[in-house]
N, C-alpha and C positions, 0 to 999 in steps of 0.2 A: 639186491642190486645197488642200493644206495651205499651200503657199507663197502662194496668193492670199488666204488668211485671215490670214496673219501680219501684213501691213502695216496692214490696218484695225484689228487688235487693238492693235498697237503705237501707232498714232495715237491710239486711244482712251485708252490708259494715259497717253500724254504729255499729252493734253488735260486729263485728270483731275488729273495732277500739277501742271500749270501753274495750273489753277483753284484747287487747294488752296493754292498758294503766294501767291495774290493776297491772301487774307484769313486769315492764320494766327491761331489762338486763343492769345494770349500770356498770358492769365490766365483763371481760371474765368469762364464767361459770366455767371453770376449772382452774382458777387462784389459785395458791398455796400461801395462805396468811401466815404471820409470825406465827400465832398460830398453823398452820400445819407444817411449816418448822422446827420449834423447839419444836415439839410436844413430851411431855414426854411419850406418849403412843406409839410412833414409836419405837418399841423394837429393831429393827435392825438399827435404825438411817439412814434409806435409804435416806430420803429427805435431811438431813444434809450432807450426803455423796455426793449427787448430787450438793449441793451448793458448797462444797469444790472443786469438779471436775470443776465446772464452773469458779472458780478463776484462774485456769490454762490458761483459754482463754485470760487472760490479759498479759501473758508472750509474748515476741516478737517472731515473726515468720519471718525468713529471706528469705523464698522462694517467689520470685516474688511478694513481698508484697506492693510495691509502683507502682501502675499502671501496674502490671504484670512484673515489672523489679526488679531484685534482689536488696535488700536493700543496699548491699555493693557497688553497682554501684554508687548510689546517684549522678546521673548526671555527671559521670566521675569524681566525687569528690575525687576518690582515684587513678585515673590514670590507673586503671586496665581494664576498659571496657567502652563501650558506649551502650546505648539502641539502638537496631536495627531500631526502629521507631524514626522519627524526632520529636523534640519538646515535648518530654516526661517530666512529672513533675520532674523526678529525675535529669534532666539537669539544674534545676534552680540554683544549687549550683555553676555552672561555667558560667552562662550567665547573672548574675546580677539580676535575678528575685526574689531571696530570700528577704523576708521582714518580718515584724512583722505580716502581714496578709497573707503571701504567703509562707508557709513552708510545704513541702510535708511530713515531718517526725517530727512533733512537740512532740508527745507522752505525752503531758501535760494532756489533758483531759482524755485520756485512763488510765494514771498512777493514777491520783487522784480518778477516778471512781473505779479502782481496789483496791486502798488503803482503800476507804470507805467500799467497799464490804468485805474486810478482817476484818476491825474493827467491822462490823456488825456480822460477823461469830464469832469473838473472844468474843464479848459481850453476845452471846446467846448460844454458843455450850455446855456449862456446863448444860443446861436444858435438853439435849438430853441423853437418857439412853444408850449411847455407853459404851463400856468397858473403864476402867480407862486407860489402855495402849493405846487404840485407840485414846482417847481424847488427850493424850500427843503428839503423833506424828501428829495428825490432826492439832493441834494448831501450832506446829512447822512448818508444811508445809505451812500453811496460812501466818505465819510470814515471811517465806522465800520469798513467792510471793511478799509480801509488801516490803521487803528489796530489791529485784530485781527491782521492779518498781521505788524505790527511786534511785537506781543506774542508771537506764535508764534516769532519770531526771538529775542526777548529771553529767553524762558524756556529756550531751548536754548543760546544763546551768550553772553548778557550784552549789553553795549552793541554797537550795530550802526550802520552808516552811515545817517543820517537825511537824506532828500532833499527833504522838504517837498513843495511843489507842482511842483517843477522837472521839466521834460521834457527829458531829455538828447538831444543829437544826436551824430552820429559825430565832430563837431569839438570836442565838449566833453571836458574832462579827467574821465575816469571812475575815476581812481585815488583814490577817497575813503577817508579813514581812518575808523575806528570812532569814533562818539560814545561818551562814557562811559556807564556804567550809569545814573547819576543823570540825565544829559541825556535818555537814552532813556525812562526812567520819566516824567520831567516832560513830555516831548512827548506820549506816549500819554495821560496823564492830562489834559493841557490840551486835547487833541483831544476827549476824551470830554466834558469840561465845555463845550466850545464847541458841540457838536452836540446835546446832550441836550435843549435847549429847542426845537430844530428838528425833532426826530423826533416821529412821531405816538405818542400813547399807544396801548397795545395795544387799548383799547376802540374806537379810531377807525380801526383798520385793517380794511377789509372782507375778506370771505372770499376774494375774488379776489386780494387782496394778502397773504394770510396767509403768514407766513414772512419777510416783510420786517422790517427792523430796527425794533423799537419803542423808545420812550424808555427803558424799563427796561434794555434791553441795554447802552446806553452807560454807565449807572451800574453795572451788574453787571461790565462789563469794567474800569472804573476800580477797583472794589472788589477784583477779582482781582489786578490789577497791584499795587495798594498792599499787599495781603496778602503777595504774594511779596516785595515790597521790604522789608517789615518782618521777614521770616523770617530765622532764624539764618544761613543761607548767604550772604545778600546784605546783611544789616544788620550790617556790620562783622565778619563771621565767615568771610571768604574762606579758601580752602584751596589748598594746592599752589602757592603763589606768586601768588595772585590779586591783582589791583590794581583801579584805578578802572574798568577796562573790565568787570570781572566783578561789581562790587558797590560798596557804600559803604565807605570806609576805616575808619569807626568806627560804633559802635552808637548809636542814638538811639531811646529808648522812644517818642517822639512818632510814630514811623512806625506803631506799632500803633494809636495814636489815629486817625491818618488812615485806616487800613484800617477801623476801627470806624465812623468817620463815614460812609464810603462805603456800608458795609453798612446802617447805620441809615437813610441817605438812601433806599435802595431799599425797605426795609421800610416806611418812612413814606409811600411813595407810595400804599399801600393797594390796589394793583392786583393783587398776587400773593398766593397762599396755597398751603398744602400741599393736595394732592388727598386727600380723606378718603373714608371708607366711604360717607358720605351723598352724595358727589358723583361717586363712581367707578362705572362701569357694570359692573364685575366684582367678584368676591368679594375681590380683593386691590387695595386702593387704590394700594399701592406699584407693583405690576405695571402698573396702568392708566396710570400716568404716562407710560410709554414706548409705549403702544399707542393712546392717544387723541390724535388730531392737535391738537385745540384743548383746552387745559385751563389753568387759572389757575396751575399750578406751573411750566410751561415758559415761560421768558422769551424764549428764542430757540433754534430747532432748525434743523439743516441739512435742508432739504426734499428729498423724493424722491417719486416716484410710488408709490402703493400696490403692494406686492409681497409675495412669500413667500420671498425669497432668504435672509433671516436664519434662518428655520426650516430651510430646506434645508441651509444651511451648518453650523448649530450643533446641531441636534437629534441625539440619539443615533443611532448608525449602524444599529441594528436596524430602524428605521422606513424601509422601502424602497418603500412604495406610498402614493400614486401617484408620488412622486418620491423618489429616494434621499436620505437625510439623511447629511451628511458628518461631523458631530461634530468640527469642526476645532479646537476649544479645550477644553483639559483643566484646569479649575480645580484648585488644589492643596488638600491637606488643611490647609495653613497658613491659607489663606483661609477654608475651612469652619470651622476652629476659632476664627476671629475673631468669629463670630456667637455672641452670648450665648444663654442660655436665654430662654424667653419671659417670664421674670421680670425680664430685664435684667441678670442676674448672669452673670459670665463662667463658662465651663464649668470653668475651673480653680479657681474659688472654693470654699471650704469650704461644704458644704451646698447646692451647686448642683443636686444630684441628677442630674448628667450620668452617663450610662451608656455607656461606649465600645463595648459590645456591643449597644446599641440607640441609636445616636448621634443620630438625627434626630427623636426624640420630644421634644415640648415645647421646641422651639428658636424663636428669633426668626423670625417669619414671613417675613422678608426672605430667609432662607436658601433656602426653597423657591421664592421668586420669582427667585433669582439662579443656582441650581445644580440640575442634574438629579442626583439621587442614587438609589441602589437603592430600589425600592419606590414611587417617585413616579409619579403617573398622567400619561400622555401618550398621546393618540390612542386612548383607551379600553383601554389595557393598562398594566401596571406596567413601569417602567424596570427592566431587568435588567443591572446592572453587576457581578454576581457572576461569578466565573471560569466561563467556558463559557456565560454568559447571552447572550441575543440582542444585547445592546449591548456585550458584551465577550467575543467568541467566541474570542479568541486567534488564533494563526497570524499570517500576514503582512499581514492586512488593517489599514488605518489605523483606529485606534480609540483610546479614551481611554488616556492614559498614567498617569492618576492614580486612576481609578475614578469620575470625575465628568465631566459635560459642562456647558457654559455654557447657562443658561436665560434669563438676563436679556435684555430687549428683545423677547423672542418673544411672540407673541399667545397668549392662553389657549386651549390645545387639549387640556385634560385629557380632554374627551369629543370625539366626532367621529372621523372616519376619514381626513381629508385636510386639506391646507392650502388657504387662499384668500388672495387679495391683501389685505393689511392695511397700516395706517399704520405706517411705520418711519422716523421722523425723528430723527437723532442729536441729543441735547440738548447744545447748546453752553453754555447757562446755564439753571439752574433754581433755584427759590426755596429748596429745601433746602440748596443750596450756600451761598446768602447767609446763612441761619441758622447754618450751621456756620462760616462766615467770621466772623460776629459773635461766636459763642461763643469761637473761638480768640483773637480780639483782646481780648475782655473778660477772658479768663483771664490773658493775658499782661500785662494792665494791672492785675492783682490783684483784679479784680471777679469772682471765681470763682463765687459763688452766682448772680449775674446770668447768667453764661455757662451755668449748668446749666439755666436756664429755657428757653434756646434748644434744648438737647439734649432736654429733656423733651417739647417740641412734636414733635420728629422721632420720638422713641421712641413717643409716644402714637399718632401716625399709623401707625407701623410695626406696631402690634398688640401691643406689649409691655404686660403687665399693670401696672396702676397701683401695686399694692403699698401697703405702709405709708406713710402720709403723702403718697400720690400722687407718689412719687419715681421711679417707673419703673426701679427697680434702682440708682439713684444714691445712694451713702451720704450720710447727713446729715453736714454739716461736712467734706465732702471738701476736701482741700488742693489747692494749685495744681499740684504735680507730678503727683498722681494724676489730677486733672482733665485735665491736658495729655494724659496717656496715653489717657484715656477719649475725649476729643475726637478724637484722632488715629485711634483705632480706629473711632469712629463714622463718620468720613470714609471710612475704608477700606471699610466694609460698605455704607453708604448710597450712596456714589458709585462703587462697584465697577464696573470695566470702562468707566468714563466718561472715561478719560484724565486722572485726577487722581493716582492713587497713585504712578505712575512719577515724577512731578515733586514730589509732596509729600515723599517720603522724601529727596529731594535738597535741597529748600529748608529742611527741618527739620535737615539735616546729620546724619541718622542712617543713611544708606545703608550705611556701612561696617559697621554692626552688623546692620541690618535685612536686608541683602542679601548677607551672608556666612554661609553655613551650609547645612544640608540643606533640601531641599524634599521634602515627604512627600505620599504618596497613601494610598489605602485598597485593601486586598485583601480580598475577600469570598468566602468558601467556603460553598457551600450544602450542608447536611447531606443525605446520601443517604437516611438513614432517615426524617427529617422534612423534607419539601421546603421548608417555609417557615421553617426555622430556619437562621440564618447565623452564621458566625464571622468576626469582623472583626479584621484586623491592619493596622498602619499603617507600611508600609515606606518607606524613602527612595527617591525616584524620580529625583532630580537634586540637583546641588550648586550653590548660588548663590555666585558670586564677583564681588565688586565692586571695581573699580579706582578709586582716588581721582580720577584725571583725568576720570572719567565724570561728575563733578559738573557739568562744563561740556563741551558737545559740541564736537567739532573742526570748525573752519571748513573747508568743502570745499577740497580741494587745488587744483582748477582756479581757484577764486576767489582764493586767496592767491597763486597763480602769475601770474594776469593782473593783479592789483592788489597791487603790492608795498607799498602803504601800509596794507594790512590786517594787523593784528597777530594772530597765531594764539593760541589759548587755551593756558594752561600745561599741560604734559604731552604736547602733541601736536607 
């Protein structure tokens, strides 16, 4: 009986095999090929719109993007935090592990992949039957993405190969040399100027398109590029054998004027403003900037679906229900000490009334919006980062290394018992940065008192008290050097964890002093006799070591190996 069944079964298998070979699936059945993507019969240009939306995925996202650690930490490379877990990739910048083959934040492949995708879009979009007006701003949005990607390369490496609109084939010579720093700056700025008139004003972008590039973003990008170009590292101040690929060969004060002009151009649009207590939905206008999807301070943000991931990743570890909080980032005492008193006076200033045994009282309100510290309210209980507290229990559990956790970007959950999905869109450009850019440029041009008016606006919104003469803690007659330090510190605290500090200390050419030395934390011991009495000490928790060659990142090894016309940066 078994032998009689064998032949029919074999015949069936053979028939199935032959049938399968007739029509093999050589590519995904639902693959959208070019002839469909740019189909002139797609009357609503739906597929082309999807392609454009995908280009936005190439823009940077600063939320826990390097091994679930915020990009701005970069291995304590900015002195403001440590990853709570030991041996994370972001620590390579201070432990000597960075090399041409080991860089957790190269952005080279991502940028050029995005640039090619933009060029494909620009080469084909006119075939699509979208309206003429739509095609104009779609092209401008794509060109903005490309310009932004070039800037991401520029701030890391200096001059990079510029390819314009060209679409390379396998038959083309791909061994392109780097353009100079000046050529790269000029190209990005010219692109921003070319597209700004074609982009929609923020007020003309409907809710369905919110997150698309508005006109102000092109001006903001131009301003940031020109601010970097005017800064000491690039404005004739190259180090470690740098040449025209890494910056300008000589200093030119007019570069500060160009940076100021760009900032003033954005300010004069009248479209953007600081979110204030009268326009914010929560008690902290500053905190609301990062949790309200649409507000007049955000110029452009990287969009994402509402979620509670940031709370789960960053809230103190003792909050375990309904989902465990991981507390992956540990802000440093160095960062906490940068926040002044609520009078605007530095904690080290004579008469500040700062008490290191009661350190969080009467401080700049932005501190509580940026950092979880002992005694702060969260999910209807106080944060416990004292030794043995629920948020610093000791033992082998991953927990804060500094006595602090990162609070910034999280929704306001002082009350309540659980997280819900909220708006978390990383700010790529916001109005406060523009005011700080203007202040920095004004001060470098010798217009210090004008610069202070920009700082006063930011401090007023932050909740600093006005004080005598409505100076918000800024001394009357402040000199240029003191104002420079004040502006730099204001950028540190206002833009903390927004991926500015890591690059700011480099462009200012102060990294060798700012990033060499001890990083501190806090140790808090609760009194056994009086439960709510604490003793504070401030131990060293890490050592910052900066190598001069890290002013410029190393070009990836595989790129300089494939392309022998690429010149590596000095020191690598």
